[in-house]
N, C-alpha and C positions, 0 to 999 in steps of 0.2 A: 196434756194439752196447756199452752200458754193464751191466759186472755188479758186483753187488755181492758179496764176498765173506765178507763178516764185520760184523756189527751194530758203527753207531758208527764205522767206516771211510768214507773217498772212494770213489766206482765207478770201475773199470777199465774202460777201453776198447779192445775188441779185436773180432776178426775171428770171426764163426763162421758156420755153413750157412744160407742160404734158411730161411724156415719150409716145413716140410711143408704141402702141399697141406690147405686146409681142409675140415674134416667136422662133420657134426652143427648145420650152421647156422652155422656161424664164418665170417669174413668175413679176407682177408689185404690191410694197408692200407700202403701205401708213403708213408712218412711225410716232410710239409717241415718240419715245426716241434714241440717239444714244451716244455708248460709246465713251469717249474721253481716247485715250492709248497713250503708249508709242513707239507702233510701228507705228500708227500713226504719230506722231511726227519723225521717223525715215524716214517714206514716204516723208513728206514734207520738209526736212533737205535735199534731194537728196542724201542721202548715200547709199541709199540700191543699189545693187547690178543692181534690173530690175527697168527701172521708167517709169513709163506711159507716152503717150503725153500730153501735158499742152494744154490747163488751163484743170485741171482734180476735180473732188471731191472723197474729203478724206473721210474716216469712214469705218471700218473695223468690225464694228458690231453696231448691231441696233435690236429694235423689232419694230413690226407694224401688218398690218392685208392684207392680198393678197387679193388684188382690180380685175387683172387680171390673166389670165394663167391658168392651170392644176383648170380643174371644182371641182375636189376634197378638193381643197384645198383653191380656193375662200371663202372668209370669214373669214376664221381660222386665229389667230395670233400666227406669228412665230417670232425663233428668225433669225436672219439673218449673219453670218460671213461664214468665208472660200470661197475657189473658185476662188478667184483672187478678190474678193468684197475690195476696197478699196486702192488695190495695182493696179490689172490689171486693173480694170473694175471699172466705178463710184460705191462710197462708200454710205457711211447711211447718211453721214452731207448735209440731205435734207429733203425736206418734201415727197418726192416719190423718187423710185429709182426701176431700172430694175434689178434682179437677177436670176442665174442658179436656177434649181430646187434642186440643191444640197447642197446649200449655205443655205436652209433653215430646220429649225426642228420646229415644233408646242411647242407650250408654252402655260400652261392655263390662261386663261381667264383674272381669277383674280389675278393673279401676277404682282408685280408692274415693272411699266415697264422701270425706270432707273435701279431696279434691277437686272431685267432678261436681260436688253442689255446690263451690266458689268460683270454678276456675272460667264459666260462660263471660260474664262482664270483663275481665281484665284481660282474660285472652283474646275475643273479638276485637275488643277495643284497640288494641297495641295490634294489631291484625290488622287493621281496619286504616289506622293513624300513619303505619309503616307503608301500606301497599294501596289501596283505592283514594283514598283521600291527600295522604303525603306521599307518595307518588317518589319513594326514594329510591334513587337508584346507586349502582356502583361507585365506589367511591368517593361520594359525597360526604360532606364533614356533616351531622345531624347533632345535634344538642338536645338533651332530654332532660327535661326540668322534674324534682319529683323522681328520681329514679329507684328508689328504693320502696315505693309503693307498690302495691299491687297491680294497678294498669302501668304505671312509671314502667318496672321491670320489665313488663313485659313488651312495653312501646323498644325498650333496650334493646332486649332481642331479638324482636321481629326487624328494627332497622339494622341491626348487624348482620341477621342471615339475610335480610336486599344486596347487601354488601358496602353498606353504610360504616363510617368510619365513624362511630357512636363517640361523644363526649356528655359523660354526666355530670349535673350538677347540682351537689346537694349542701344543703347548709349547715352539715356538722359530721366531724368523725365519727359520730356512732352512725349514722347513714349512709355514708361513705362503705363501713362494710359490710353493709347490706345490697349492694349495688351488683346485680350481675356481673360473670367475668367476661360478659361479650362487649361490656364497656372500653375499648380502648384508650381511654383515659378519665378520670374522675377529679374532680376540681369543686373546693370545699369553699362555698362563698362566692360574691358578686365582689370581691375586691378589685384594684386596680389593676394587678397582677394577673388574675384570672381573667377580666375582660380584656386584656392585650392577648391573651394567648387566644383567648376564642376571635378575637382581630385578624388574628394571622393568617395569612396563606388569602386574602381579600375577605376571611369573614366565614361564618359557617352557611352551608346552604340552604339546610331547614331547623327547625324547632317544633319538637314534640313539646307543648304546652299543658301538663297536667296539672300546675297548681294556681294559675289566673292570677287575679288580685296585680299588681304593678308588671307583671314577668315582660310583657310585650315591649313597653315605652323604654324598660331599663336595658332590654336585651336590642333595642333596633340598630342600636349602631353597631353593633360586630354581625347585622347580618349580610349577605350578600346580594347587590342589585339582583331583584328577579328572586329572591328567597321565599320562604315561604313558611308560616306560622299554622300548625296544627293546634285548636283550641279543645283543648280534652275536658277541663277540670276546673274547680274555681276553688279550691279549700283555702289559699291566701285571701280573697276578695273576689266578689261574685259579681264589681263593676269593672270596664276597663275604659279610663280615663286618655287619650293618646293626641298627639298634637298633629291634626290631619295635613298639615303644609312639610313635617317631617316623614310623615307614612309614607306620602306621594311622593317626596323626592328620593325615599328608599325603595320604591315601587316594590315593597313588599307582599305579598298576598296571606291576608287571614282568612285560614281555611277553618268552620265551625265542625266539630263532631256531632251528630245527632245519630244515635245509634236506636232512636225508636224508630226513623224512617229506613235507615240502610236495612235489609234481606243480605243475611247472611248465609251463605250457599251451604247446605247440608254436608256436601263433600268437603269443606272448611273445616268445619265443625269437627268431624270427624276427625282430619288429620291433624289440626292442634292439638283435639284432644288425645290422641294416639302419641304425639310427641310428648305433651306431658307425662303421659301414664310412663313412658317407658325413657323416660329422663333424657330426653336430647332437648326439651324446652324446661325452664325451672317455674316454678311456684311459691315461694312461703306460704303454708297453711297451718295456721295455728287451731287446734281442735280444743273445745270444750264439751263435758258430758252435758246434757240436755239439760239435767236437775239444776247445771250452773250457768243458764240461761241469764240470770241477769248481770255476771262474771263477765260471760263475755260481751254485751251489751257495757259492761264497763271498760275493758281493755279495747274495746272499738273508740269509748270517748275520748279514752285517754291518752290515745294516739301512739302507744309505746310497743306497738305491736306491728312488727312490717309485715306486709302481705294480707292474706284474707283470713277470714276467722269463719268457723263453723262449729256448730254444735252437730254431736253424734249421738243416735237414740239407745 
């Protein structure tokens, strides 16, 4: 099990007693793999508004088998996430953990553990960005920023699947190599030549922005009047400063993504996971041994790994 003893420090791996028998509808999960995410980093930094008591076991998502609790679920393979797991109550960075029934969804027995543990957030965010929020239609020109990342790569594939002509905007040739093949075009950098290409044919119909920062004001001139921007991430900056007359003149809608409030139907989740398992959709996942958890955290903070990161038990 991993234990965090102070905010802003690494976790310590140690042996502890097995979880107590479940009560009040809880389930005991024997974990196969756990996700390592930026939300976990936020918890470890102590920057989140709500902080659990220390020492604490982080880990906001994982996959494993139910070994005790609701009889109908015992023996079932499940995805664990939500319901405060890894934020308010002990998380998935452990060989075994106890979670509420509301934190699990059954997953197929043959799904790769690391993929199943890490896919939920990028997978359903990409789906929501292209479908219920972005409303991507056939033949629309769709610009995706940060398309080499986990969420961005799913946005590329989902927008293309909706019939959009996807243009991927990256910062470097290295990132360009990691963009899914579903992108119709890959542009490196926001130079004048690429801005002209984006502005061709009247501009782009929609932007799926996973990076934030100054992206919207910089791209506003190449978005069609009546176009829309789905605001998904903010790795390039948490503050959006925009000239209101320019935004009103452009008549562009800003659509914030909030996956906390959005309910993802079980059928959508199952269908997307099946597509990932079969290779129809692709998500790069890098796995580390659980004993190398701090190396996995280093890979996440270093930014050199495209896609998701997992530890396997």
